[in-house]
N, C-alpha and C positions, 0 to 999 in steps of 0.2 A: 914200493909195494907194502900194503898194510900187513901187520903181523897176523898170523893165523889165529883164529879164535877157537880154542878148544872147547868142546861141549862140557857142560857141568854134569859130571857123572851122577851127582846126587839129586838131580832135578826130578827124574822119574825113571821108570823101568827101561824104556827105549834109549834114553840118554846113557844109562849105565852100560848097556850092552853095546851101544854105538861107540862109547869111549873105549870099551874093552876091545872091540874089533879094530879100531885104529891102533891101539897099543900093540896088539898081536901082529897086525900087518906091518907096522913100522919095525917091530922087533925082527921080523923075518926079512926086512929090507926090500919090501915090495911096494910098488906104486899101486894106485887104484886101478890103473889100466891092466897091470899084471895080475892083480887079484881077480878082476872081472873076466879076464880071458878064459874062455872055455865054459862060462856060465851062460844062462839065458838072460842075464840082466846087464844093463849098461852102467857106465861109470857114474853118471848123474844119480842114478838110483842108489848105488852103493855109497856115494857121498852123502846122500840124505840120511841113510841109515847110520853112518858114522856120526852125523850131527844130531842124532836122536829125533829126527823128523819123520822117519818111517820105521815100521816094524819089519823084521827080517822074515821073509817067507821060508818055508821048509826047504825048497829046492836050493835056494841060495845058501842056507845054513849048512846043508850037506856039502855043497861045493867048497865053502869057506873052511869047514873042518878038514876037508881033504887037503886043500892047498896049504893051509897054515899048520896042519898036523896038530889040531887042538883036541883030538881024542873025543869027538862028539859033543864038545862043550856047547856050541851054538845050536846044534840039532836038539840037544836036551832042553835048551831054553824054549824052543818052539813047542816041544812036548809039554813043558810046564805051563806054557800059555794055554795050550789046548785043554789041559786038565782043569785049569782055573776057570775057563769058560764053561766047562761041563759041570763043575762043582756048584755053579750058581754065584760064585764071587767074581767081582771085577778082577781082571789080571793084576792090577796094581794093589789089590787088597789080599790076594791069595796068601802071600807070605805072612801078613799080619794075622790072618785067621789061624794059621798054623802056630804062630808065636803065642797067641792067647792060650793055647793048650799047654804050653811049657812055662808060662809066666808064673812067678810066685807072688807078683803084685801087679795090679792094673789100676791106673789112675786116669779118670776121664774128665775132660771139660767139654760141656755140651751147651754152646750158645744158641743153637738154632733147632736142633732135633734131639729127641731122646736117644741116648746111645743105643746101638744095635743090641748090645747084651742085655738091655732092659726093655726092649720093645715087645709088645704083644703082637700076635699075628696080624690083627686088623690094622694096627699102627704101621707095621712094617709094609703091608700091602699098600696102604695109602701113600707112604713115602715113595715107594717104587713107582706107583701110578702117576704121582705128581711130578717126580723128577725125570722119569723116563717114559712118557706117555706112548711112545712109538713101539715099545716092546710087545712081542707077541704074548698072548695069555700064558702059554706054557713056559715061556722064559720068565715072566713075572713070578709064576708059582715056584719055579726052580730057585730064583733069587730069595724069595720069602722063606722057603724051606731051608735054604742054606743059612739064613740069618737065625732062624729058630734053632737049627742044630748047634750053632755056636754056644747057645745058652746051656748046653749039656754040662759045661764046666761047673755050673752051680750045684750039680748033683754029686760031684766027686768029693771024697773025703779030703783030698789035697787041693781043694779049690783055692784060687789065688786070693790074697788079701785085696779088697776092692774099696776104692774111694771114688765117688762121683760128685761133681759140682755141676748143677743145672742152672741155667738162667731162668728167672722167674717167669719170663715171657712164655716158656714152654708149658707152664701150668695155666697161665691166664689166657693165652690165645690158642684154643684147642684146634688140633688138626683133625679131630673126629667129632661126631655128634656127642651130646652130653653123656649118655650111658656108656658107650665104648671108651670115651675119654676118662670117665670115672674108673673103668676097668684098667685102663693103662696106668693111671696114677696109683691105684691099689697094687698093681703088679710091681711097680717100682718099689713100693714100700715092702712088699712081700719078699722080693729078691734081696734087697739090701739087708733086711732083718734076718732072713734065713741064712744068708752068706756071712752074717756078722760083719757087714761092711759099714761104710760111712757115707751118708748123703748130706750134702749141703746145697743150699739154694742161694744164688747171688741175686739180691733184690734188684728190682727194676730201677730203684732210686740210685743205684751205683752207676751213674752215667759214665764215669771214667774208671777203668780197672785194668789190671794186667791181662794179657791174652785177649785183647779186644779184637784181634784180627782173625780169629777163627778157632775151630776145635783142635784139641790135641788129645792123644792117648799116650801115656807113659807106661812102659812095661819093664819090670825088673825080673831077673832070672837068677836061679841059684848058682849057675855055673857059667854065666856069660854077662857081659856089660849090659846096662840098660839101653833101651832105644825109645825113640819118640816117633809117633806117627801123626802126620797132619794130612788133611784132606780138603779138596775142593769138590766141585760138582762132578767132574769127569776125570779126576786125577788124584793121586795120593803120593805122599813122600814119606819114606822111612828114613829116619836120621839116627846114625849111630856115632857120629863124630863127638868124642867125649866132651870137648869144650862147649859145643852147641847143646848137647843133651843137658849139661850142667845148667846152662842159661835157661832152658825150658823148665827145668825142675825148680829153679829159683823163682821163676815167674809163677809157676803153679802154687808154690808155697805162699807167695804174696796173695794170690787169688783166694786161697783158703782163708787168709786173714780178713779179706774183704767180704767173704760170704757169711751168711747166718750160721749160727751154731747148729750142730746136727739135730739137737732136740727141737729147736725152733723150725728147722727145715722140715723135719718129718711131720711136725704139727701143721705146717702150712700145706703140705701135700695132702695130708689126711683131710683137712678142712675143705680144700678145693675139690677133693673127690666127693665128699658129702654134698657140697653145693651143686656139683654137676648132677648128682642123683636127685636132688630136691628142686632142680630148676632155678637155683639161686646164684648161678655163676656170675662173677663180677663182669660187668660190661667193659 
């Protein structure tokens, strides 16, 4: 009989809570059949939840909390998910949005899209429309508003130290028509300058570079270890394992070295904004 494959609790939110459910169940000495007894759910469904393949519904969470005596742990998780949906953030991003408000430093690498903290409303709406075209208009507006609200951190006296590295393709291949794209580039410069942050651009000529596999966000805190966030189209992963966070930070430092200087980067963005306004953008 093959060895049981435990779920990777760090893969995503459902996997984390699935692994926790299995741990609590086995700690109580119960089988899946015993835990499912008295609920409206079957053993296969419960097994899928433990493997991180399904999300736990509220009725099952209440049943599990009662049987395992977990003091409402899993029911609270369902409530967290509900609040995340209402807030306009994807469930997997809700924790990250909260962490941004407590961070003393934020470092972004953006290979494909302008980071959410630097987006204009038009850019954010375009991103949502393109990536999630099936959403209802009111849901789109809720997501756009949630993204705009995150930028409130730039108005605070204790705003985080900010460093962003953008790929040059974000500047050269516009997601918006010329005038709104010029507004977006000028908004980036305004935020970075007013927040006393650092902006770098990785040139298109840098064919090989660290972090080629996708975006990352590194957040540091005054009273907690740093974390790294990575994201795909429909999922995100929050990483706090110290050795792995260290590796990501080393890769980010190498990326800094490969990018243009802050002065040259701001000049490139400023020139690109002027070109969009003048109709001279590079083909």
